[in-house]
C-alpha positions in Angstrom: 161.2 204.9 18.2 164.9 204.9 18.9 166.5 203.0 21.8 167.4 206.4 23.4 163.8 207.5 23.3 162.7 204.1 24.7 165.1 204.5 27.6 163.9 208.0 28.3 160.3 206.7 28.5 161.2 204.2 31.2 163.5 206.6 33.1 160.8 209.3 33.2 158.3 206.9 34.9 157.3 207.9 38.5 158.8 205.9 41.3 156.1 205.0 43.8 156.9 201.5 44.9 154.2 199.9 42.8 155.7 201.7 39.7 159.2 200.2 40.1 160.5 198.6 36.9 161.7 195.1 37.6 163.9 193.1 35.2 164.1 189.3 35.7 166.7 187.2 34.0 165.3 183.8 33.1 161.7 182.7 32.8 161.7 179.1 34.0 159.8 177.4 36.7 161.4 179.1 39.7 161.5 182.5 37.9 157.8 182.2 37.0 157.0 181.7 40.7 158.9 185.0 41.4 157.3 186.9 38.6 153.8 185.7 39.5 154.2 186.5 43.2 155.4 190.0 42.4 152.6 190.6 39.8 150.0 189.4 42.3 151.5 191.9 44.8 150.7 194.7 42.3 154.2 195.1 40.8 153.0 195.4 37.2 156.1 196.8 35.5 158.0 193.5 35.2 159.8 192.3 32.2 161.7 189.1 31.7 164.6 188.2 29.4 165.4 184.7 28.1 167.6 182.8 25.6 166.4 182.0 22.2 165.5 178.3 22.9 164.8 177.8 26.6 164.1 174.3 27.8 161.6 173.9 30.6 160.7 170.7 32.4 157.6 172.0 34.3 156.3 173.5 31.1 152.8 174.3 32.4 154.2 176.7 35.0 157.2 178.2 33.1 156.7 181.5 31.4 159.6 180.7 29.1 157.1 178.6 27.1 155.8 181.9 25.7 159.1 182.1 23.7 157.8 179.0 21.8 154.1 179.5 21.9 153.6 183.3 22.0 151.7 183.4 25.3 151.1 181.4 28.4 149.0 181.8 31.6 150.0 180.6 35.0 147.7 180.9 38.0 145.8 183.7 36.3 148.9 185.7 35.3 149.6 186.0 31.6 153.0 186.3 29.9 153.6 187.3 26.3 156.6 187.2 24.0 157.6 190.6 22.6 159.9 191.2 19.7 161.5 194.4 21.0 161.6 196.8 23.9 159.1 199.2 22.3 156.3 196.5 22.9 156.9 196.4 26.6 154.7 199.3 27.7 151.8 198.0 25.6 152.2 194.6 27.3 152.0 196.3 30.7 148.9 198.3 29.7 147.3 194.9 28.8 148.1 193.5 32.3 150.6 191.1 30.9 154.3 190.3 31.6 156.5 190.8 28.6 159.2 188.3 27.8 162.0 189.2 25.4 164.6 187.0 23.7 167.7 188.9 25.0 170.6 186.6 26.0 173.0 189.5 26.3 170.7 191.5 28.6 170.8 194.5 26.2 167.3 195.6 27.2 168.4 195.9 30.9 171.3 198.2 29.9 168.9 200.4 27.9 165.9 200.4 30.1 167.8 200.7 33.4 165.2 199.2 35.8 165.2 199.9 39.5 165.5 196.2 40.3 167.3 193.3 38.6 166.7 189.7 39.7 169.0 187.1 38.3 166.8 184.0 38.6 168.6 181.8 36.0 169.7 179.5 38.7 172.7 178.4 36.8 174.6 177.5 40.0 177.1 180.2 39.0 177.1 183.9 38.2 176.9 184.3 34.4 177.8 188.0 34.5 175.4 189.7 36.8 176.8 192.6 38.8 175.4 195.1 41.2 175.9 198.1 39.0 173.1 196.9 36.8 170.4 198.5 39.0 170.0 200.2 42.4 168.9 196.8 43.7 170.3 193.6 42.2 169.2 190.2 43.7 170.8 186.9 42.9 169.2 183.5 43.5 171.1 180.5 44.8 174.7 179.4 44.5 177.2 181.5 42.6 176.3 184.9 44.1 177.8 186.8 47.1 175.6 189.4 48.7 177.6 192.6 49.3 179.9 191.8 46.4 178.5 190.9 43.0 174.8 191.4 44.1 173.2 193.5 46.8 171.1 190.7 48.2 171.0 186.9 47.6 168.1 184.5 48.2 168.6 180.9 49.5 167.2 178.3 47.1 168.2 175.1 48.9 165.1 173.3 50.3 165.0 173.2 54.1 164.8 175.6 57.0 166.3 178.6 55.2 164.5 178.3 51.8 163.6 181.8 50.6 165.8 183.5 53.3 167.3 186.9 52.3 171.1 187.0 52.6 172.7 190.5 52.9 176.2 189.3 53.5 177.8 186.2 52.1 176.6 183.3 49.9 173.7 180.9 49.6 174.4 177.3 50.4 176.4 175.5 47.7 174.7 173.2 45.2 174.3 169.7 46.6 173.4 168.0 43.3 170.7 166.1 45.2 167.0 167.0 44.5 164.7 167.7 47.5 162.6 164.8 48.8 158.9 164.6 48.1 157.1 161.8 50.0 160.5 160.2 50.7 161.6 160.2 47.0 164.5 162.3 45.8 166.5 161.3 42.7 164.0 158.6 41.9 161.3 161.1 41.0 163.5 162.7 38.2 163.7 161.5 34.6 167.1 161.8 33.1 168.3 161.3 29.5 169.9 157.9 29.1 172.1 159.1 26.3 172.7 161.9 23.8 170.0 162.4 21.3 166.5 163.7 20.7 163.7 163.1 23.2 160.2 161.8 22.1 157.5 161.2 24.6 154.9 158.4 24.4 152.9 159.6 27.5 151.5 163.2 27.7 152.5 165.7 30.3 150.1 165.6 33.3 149.3 161.9 32.9 149.3 159.5 35.9 152.1 156.9 35.6 153.2 153.7 37.3 156.7 152.5 38.2 158.4 150.9 35.1 156.0 152.7 32.6 157.7 153.8 29.4 157.7 157.6 29.3 159.5 158.1 26.0 162.8 157.6 24.2 166.0 159.4 23.6 167.1 158.0 20.3 166.6 154.3 20.7 167.0 154.3 24.5 163.9 154.1 26.7 163.1 156.6 29.5 161.4 154.6 32.3 159.4 155.8 35.3 161.0 154.7 38.6 158.1 155.6 40.8 154.3 156.0 40.7 152.9 159.5 40.4 151.8 162.3 38.1 154.0 163.3 35.2 154.4 166.9 36.5 157.2 167.9 34.2 158.5 166.8 30.7 160.5 168.6 28.1 159.2 169.3 24.6 159.4 166.6 21.9 162.4 166.7 19.6 164.6 168.5 22.2 168.2 167.6 21.8 169.6 166.4 25.1 172.9 165.1 26.6 173.3 162.0 28.8 172.2 162.6 32.4 170.2 165.8 31.7 167.0 166.2 33.7 164.1 165.8 31.2 161.1 165.0 33.4 159.7 165.1 36.9 157.2 162.6 38.5 155.4 163.9 41.6 154.6 160.9 43.9 151.8 162.8 45.7 149.7 162.2 42.6 147.7 165.4 43.0 146.6 166.7 39.5 146.4 170.2 40.8 150.2 170.2 41.3 150.6 169.8 37.6 149.4 173.3 36.8 150.3 175.2 39.9 153.5 176.8 41.2 155.5 174.6 43.6 156.0 175.4 47.3 159.7 176.0 46.6 159.1 178.5 43.8 156.4 180.3 45.9 158.8 180.5 48.9 161.7 181.9 46.8 159.2 184.4 45.2 158.3 185.5 48.7 162.0 186.1 49.5 162.4 188.3 46.4 159.2 190.2 47.3 160.4 190.8 50.9 163.8 192.0 49.6 162.2 194.6 47.3 159.9 195.8 50.0 162.8 196.0 52.5 164.8 198.2 50.2 162.0 200.4 48.8 159.1 200.6 51.2 160.4 203.3 53.5 
């Protein structure tokens, strides 16, 4: 099937609200919260695009892990890696979200979805523009609603988390993680140097302050608080000094290891509201 014929198949689809084709850039933790919330709201024609070797910290709740493992399920929603655009309709027919390695977003240009969501959360715009779809939504710093995107969503923790912005920009990046049980930067694990990461404690384990989590090269990675090891990058990942490579949740609830965070759920709600606002007339 040619790309032209593939595009025609998508363009000929009916346009009741539940039939909207939604493209999502990125498939990490926050993006997975968005895709899951939309899917559970019966938007079943979602496809996601990713880079060739995505790196997730909260791997159990990041659909981008399907790029490495083929499939992943998060809160009852399954995502599957597809090799080309022709596999997307079959994935939908099997009640699954397709993920395509497509760093140049070629599939979006060909399929021409009704909604594009840039959820890469790169803290800057990597090239998204509002001509990509009738509704283009950008998440977090780097987007200006009414300019490069139609709508933006606030991603900063606090009173406005998940709020839709129809004119202007989300709050700038503070560089400071949100507090959980009074801990902010202490709950993050960062690479002590450049090199390859190897874990000695599995993802999801309970850890104590000063426990050895792993190594980057010969340098140790040490827990700074007690809690559950909620996030940890894959072994043998090459990292740079200071890169976030893990996340300890001081609440110690094992359920939080395999479930979408309150932040991702709130942002997903903002995207859902934005789509309903524009299309549910």
